[in-house]
C-alpha positions in Angstrom: 371.1 138.6 76.1 372.1 141.7 77.6 372.2 145.4 77.3 375.4 147.2 76.7 377.8 147.2 79.7 377.0 150.7 80.7 375.3 149.4 83.4 372.7 147.5 81.4 372.9 144.3 79.3 369.9 142.2 78.2 368.1 138.7 77.7 369.2 135.9 77.6 369.8 137.4 78.2 366.6 138.9 76.8 368.6 136.8 78.1 370.9 133.7 78.1 370.4 130.1 77.2 374.1 129.2 77.4 376.2 129.0 74.3 378.7 126.5 75.2 381.9 127.8 74.1 380.0 126.3 73.8 378.3 129.9 74.4 376.6 131.3 77.4 372.6 132.7 76.6 372.9 134.2 76.7 369.5 135.5 76.9 368.4 138.9 78.4 370.1 140.3 81.2 370.9 143.8 82.5 374.0 145.1 83.9 373.5 147.2 87.0 375.4 148.9 89.8 376.7 146.7 92.5 378.1 146.5 96.0 380.2 143.9 97.7 379.5 142.6 101.2 382.8 140.9 101.3 386.2 141.9 99.9 387.7 139.7 97.2 389.6 136.6 98.2 393.3 136.6 97.2 395.0 133.8 95.3 396.3 130.7 97.1 394.6 129.6 100.3 393.0 133.0 100.6 391.9 135.0 103.6 388.3 136.1 104.0 387.8 139.5 105.5 384.8 141.2 107.1 383.7 138.0 108.8 381.7 139.7 111.5 379.9 142.1 109.1 376.1 141.5 108.7 374.2 144.0 106.4 371.5 145.9 108.3 368.7 144.7 106.0 369.4 141.0 106.7 366.6 139.2 108.6 367.3 138.3 112.2 366.2 134.8 111.3 369.5 134.4 109.3 371.9 132.9 111.8 375.3 133.7 110.4 377.0 132.1 113.4 376.0 128.7 112.0 377.6 129.6 108.7 380.9 130.3 110.3 380.6 127.3 112.6 380.4 125.1 109.5 383.2 127.0 107.8 385.5 126.4 110.8 384.4 122.7 111.1 385.3 122.1 107.4 388.7 123.9 107.9 389.5 121.9 111.0 388.1 118.4 110.4 387.8 117.7 106.7 390.1 114.7 105.9 391.9 116.2 102.9 393.8 119.2 104.2 394.6 122.0 103.6 391.2 123.3 102.6 391.3 126.4 100.4 389.4 129.3 101.8 389.2 130.6 98.3 387.3 127.6 97.1 385.0 127.7 100.2 384.2 131.3 99.6 383.4 130.8 95.9 381.4 127.7 96.7 379.4 129.5 99.4 378.5 132.4 97.0 377.6 129.9 94.2 375.4 127.9 96.6 373.6 131.1 97.7 372.6 131.9 94.1 371.9 128.2 93.3 369.4 128.1 96.2 367.0 130.2 94.0 366.4 127.0 91.9 366.6 129.2 88.8 368.7 127.8 86.0 369.4 131.3 84.7 370.7 132.8 88.0 374.4 132.1 88.2 377.5 133.1 90.1 380.7 133.4 88.0 384.2 133.1 89.5 386.6 135.7 88.0 387.9 133.0 85.6 384.3 132.1 84.5 383.3 135.8 84.2 386.3 136.5 81.9 385.3 133.5 79.6 381.7 134.6 79.5 382.7 138.1 78.3 384.9 136.6 75.7 382.1 134.5 74.4 379.8 137.6 73.9 382.5 139.1 71.7 381.8 136.4 69.2 384.9 134.2 69.3 385.7 131.5 71.8 386.9 127.9 72.2 384.5 125.0 72.4 382.0 123.0 70.3 379.6 125.7 69.3 376.3 124.6 70.9 373.9 126.5 73.0 372.5 124.7 76.1 369.6 125.3 78.3 367.6 123.6 81.0 364.2 122.0 80.2 362.3 119.6 82.5 365.3 119.4 84.7 367.4 118.1 81.9 370.3 119.8 80.0 369.3 120.1 76.4 370.8 121.4 73.2 368.9 124.5 72.1 370.8 124.8 68.9 374.2 123.9 67.3 375.7 126.9 65.5 376.1 126.3 61.7 379.5 125.0 60.7 380.7 124.4 64.2 382.1 121.1 65.7 378.7 120.5 67.3 376.9 121.0 64.0 379.3 118.8 62.1 379.1 116.0 64.7 375.3 115.9 64.3 374.0 117.4 67.5 370.3 118.5 67.1 367.9 120.9 68.8 366.2 119.2 71.8 369.0 116.6 72.3 369.3 115.7 76.0 372.9 115.6 77.3 372.8 112.7 79.7 376.5 112.7 80.5 379.7 114.6 79.8 382.9 112.6 79.6 381.1 109.8 81.5 379.8 112.1 84.3 376.1 112.1 84.6 374.4 115.5 84.3 371.7 114.7 86.9 371.6 117.7 89.2 374.2 119.5 87.2 373.6 123.2 86.5 374.0 124.7 83.0 377.1 126.5 84.0 378.7 123.3 85.4 377.9 121.6 82.1 379.4 124.5 80.1 382.6 124.3 82.2 382.9 120.6 81.5 382.3 120.9 77.8 384.5 123.9 77.3 388.2 123.3 76.8 391.4 123.8 74.7 391.3 123.7 70.9 392.1 120.3 69.6 390.9 118.3 72.6 387.8 116.1 72.6 384.7 115.9 74.8 382.4 112.9 74.8 378.7 113.7 75.1 376.1 111.0 75.9 373.0 112.0 74.1 369.3 110.9 74.4 367.3 111.8 71.3 363.6 111.9 70.5 362.6 110.3 73.8 364.7 107.2 73.2 366.3 105.5 76.2 369.2 104.4 74.0 372.3 106.6 74.6 374.3 107.8 71.6 377.9 108.8 72.2 379.3 111.8 70.4 383.1 112.6 70.5 383.5 116.2 69.5 386.8 117.9 69.0 386.9 121.5 70.4 387.9 124.3 68.1 387.9 128.1 68.0 384.3 129.2 67.4 383.9 132.5 65.4 380.3 133.5 65.2 379.4 135.3 61.9 376.1 136.5 63.3 374.6 137.9 60.1 374.7 136.6 56.6 373.0 138.1 53.5 372.1 136.6 50.2 370.1 138.1 47.3 368.2 135.5 45.3 367.4 135.7 41.6 363.7 136.3 42.5 364.7 139.4 44.5 364.1 137.8 47.9 366.7 139.1 50.3 367.6 136.2 52.7 369.1 137.5 56.0 370.0 134.8 58.5 371.0 135.8 62.1 372.7 133.0 64.1 372.8 134.9 67.4 372.7 138.5 68.7 376.1 139.5 69.8 378.2 142.7 69.8 378.6 143.0 66.0 375.0 142.0 65.0 373.6 145.5 64.8 376.4 146.8 62.6 376.3 143.7 60.4 372.6 143.9 60.0 372.7 147.5 59.1 374.9 146.6 56.1 372.6 143.7 55.1 369.5 146.0 55.3 371.2 148.6 53.2 372.2 145.9 50.7 368.7 144.7 50.5 367.4 148.2 49.7 370.2 148.9 47.2 369.7 145.5 45.5 366.0 146.2 45.0 364.7 143.5 47.2 361.0 142.9 46.7 360.7 140.9 49.9 362.8 139.7 52.9 363.2 136.3 54.4 364.5 136.7 58.0 365.9 133.4 59.2 366.0 133.1 63.1 366.0 129.4 63.3 368.5 127.9 65.8 369.3 131.4 67.0 369.8 131.1 70.8 369.5 134.8 71.5 372.1 137.2 72.9 372.0 141.0 73.4 368.7 142.7 73.9 370.0 145.9 72.5 370.6 144.2 69.1 367.1 142.7 69.0 365.6 146.2 69.7 367.8 147.8 67.1 366.7 145.3 64.5 363.0 145.7 65.3 363.4 149.3 64.5 364.0 148.5 60.8 360.3 147.4 60.6 358.8 149.3 63.6 359.6 153.0 63.3 360.9 155.1 66.1 358.7 155.1 69.2 357.1 151.8 68.5 357.2 149.0 71.2 359.8 146.3 70.7 359.3 144.5 74.0 357.8 144.9 77.5 359.7 144.2 80.7 357.5 142.9 83.5 359.1 143.4 86.9 356.8 142.2 89.8 353.8 143.5 88.0 355.4 146.7 86.9 355.6 147.0 83.1 358.1 149.1 81.1 358.0 149.4 77.4 361.2 149.4 75.4 360.7 151.6 72.3 362.4 151.3 68.9 364.6 154.0 67.6 365.0 153.0 64.0 363.6 154.7 60.8 361.6 151.7 59.7 363.5 151.5 56.5 362.3 147.9 55.8 358.7 148.5 56.9 357.2 148.5 53.4 359.0 145.3 52.2 357.0 142.1 52.8 358.8 140.0 55.3 358.6 136.4 56.5 360.4 135.2 59.7 361.5 131.6 60.1 361.6 130.2 63.6 361.9 126.8 65.3 362.5 125.2 68.7 366.1 126.5 68.7 364.9 130.2 68.4 365.2 131.6 71.9 365.4 134.8 73.9 366.4 137.8 71.7 365.3 135.8 68.6 361.8 135.4 70.2 361.7 139.0 71.2 362.3 140.1 67.6 359.9 137.5 66.1 357.2 138.4 68.6 357.6 142.1 68.0 357.2 141.7 64.2 354.3 139.3 64.7 352.4 141.6 67.1 352.8 144.7 64.9 351.9 142.7 61.7 355.1 143.6 60.1 356.0 140.0 59.3 354.6 136.5 58.9 356.1 134.1 61.4 356.6 130.6 59.9 358.0 127.4 61.2 357.7 125.8 64.7 357.0 126.9 68.2 360.0 128.7 69.7 362.0 127.7 72.8 360.3 130.0 75.4 363.2 131.8 77.0 361.7 135.1 78.2 363.2 135.8 81.5 365.6 138.7 82.1 368.9 138.3 83.9 370.8 141.2 85.5 374.6 140.9 85.1 376.6 142.6 87.8 380.4 142.7 88.0 382.0 142.1 91.4 385.1 143.8 92.7 387.2 140.6 92.6 386.5 140.1 88.9 383.7 137.7 89.4 380.1 138.4 88.5 376.5 137.4 89.3 373.7 136.9 86.7 370.3 136.9 88.4 366.7 136.8 87.0 365.0 140.1 87.7 362.1 140.3 85.2 360.3 138.6 82.3 359.8 139.7 78.7 356.4 140.3 77.1 355.6 140.9 73.4 354.2 144.4 72.4 350.7 143.0 72.9 351.6 141.7 76.4 352.0 138.1 75.6 354.4 136.2 77.8 357.5 134.7 76.1 358.9 132.8 79.0 358.0 129.1 78.9 355.3 129.9 76.3 357.4 130.8 73.3 356.2 132.3 70.0 353.6 130.3 68.1 354.1 130.7 64.3 351.3 132.2 62.1 351.9 129.2 59.8 353.1 126.0 61.5 355.5 124.1 59.2 357.4 121.2 60.9 360.7 120.1 59.6 360.8 116.3 59.7 363.8 113.9 59.8 362.8 112.8 56.3 363.1 116.4 55.2 366.5 116.8 56.8 367.8 113.6 55.3 366.5 114.6 51.8 368.0 118.1 52.3 364.5 119.5 51.7 363.9 122.7 53.7 360.1 122.7 53.8 360.1 125.8 56.1 362.2 127.8 53.8 360.0 126.8 50.8 356.8 127.8 52.8 358.3 131.2 53.5 359.2 131.7 49.8 355.6 130.7 48.8 354.2 133.2 51.2 356.4 136.0 49.9 355.6 135.2 46.3 351.9 135.9 47.1 352.5 139.2 48.7 
């Protein structure tokens, strides 16, 4: 997720799992100031400048002469000539970030950075699934409702073994996203491993324009206001403000907040929404940077504070969704019901580069208001209610029913 582009942006990425434009988790990152050690590379073959420049804070153990020796060797001896200096440059920067062995730290070429920004605006081309890395495998965190991925039958925790016949072993999330993303009307074939089975299932999914309606509102006859949030993007705060006002105007006696299969998004939105239950000055989330802890306070009026609330979560709830659920759980403003959440609690800083590219790098981790770690831990529900395959086939939402039962007792 990310703070606003002022210079901050948040998860994923509270942020970012990666919503494949599929979307990028986008889960908590912050935008910051930046400097460039090298000038941008022009189009075509390119020409790298400042080759002799070494920043004064670089260790003397870093032998940049070797780097340029290999560069010149590739340019002179590689069999398929000419070799593009532009590609060598982008590959070198990407390799430097990849050496961190962190699936959420990523280098974006100018083209990729543009696509990433478009995805956060809420509309993009792809299949509508959010991906992440778990146990060195690329997995589906959640398909967005009503998208090609959802209609094709992709599920949370599906392992993507291959994309159009190319194995994903050793592939980064962003490489997977790039392969899955494409023009509207074209198809991508995903080889899926499901529920620990060794049998591969092939899914041919036709790409489409994905428009994310991040907030939906329904008032039930029993006066339970159902507010579902599919992700936290740039319109979530304004859409939720309307939903919250509708709930009050319609006389809601309780609220069911559905965060299932929500992959996260902008931290600002998660903090804004927490303020509807946690009045101004309360803690929404804590940022832990190398042992230094900073609290992020809410600024809302707590207009929903006195309305009993249940929050639904599952394994597809990640990043910003976990931040909101954890904040409401720790402050006893809501009952969390469902299944253990994904566990995406690292913070990525997103910095624009002068050539139009960008870098997203992990700089911190998120904690709940009581100091519980979200990263790799997730949020444990107050009431564990699994949703089985039998329930899905019978179209029986046991988690939703459990939340209604809880609210009827309040």
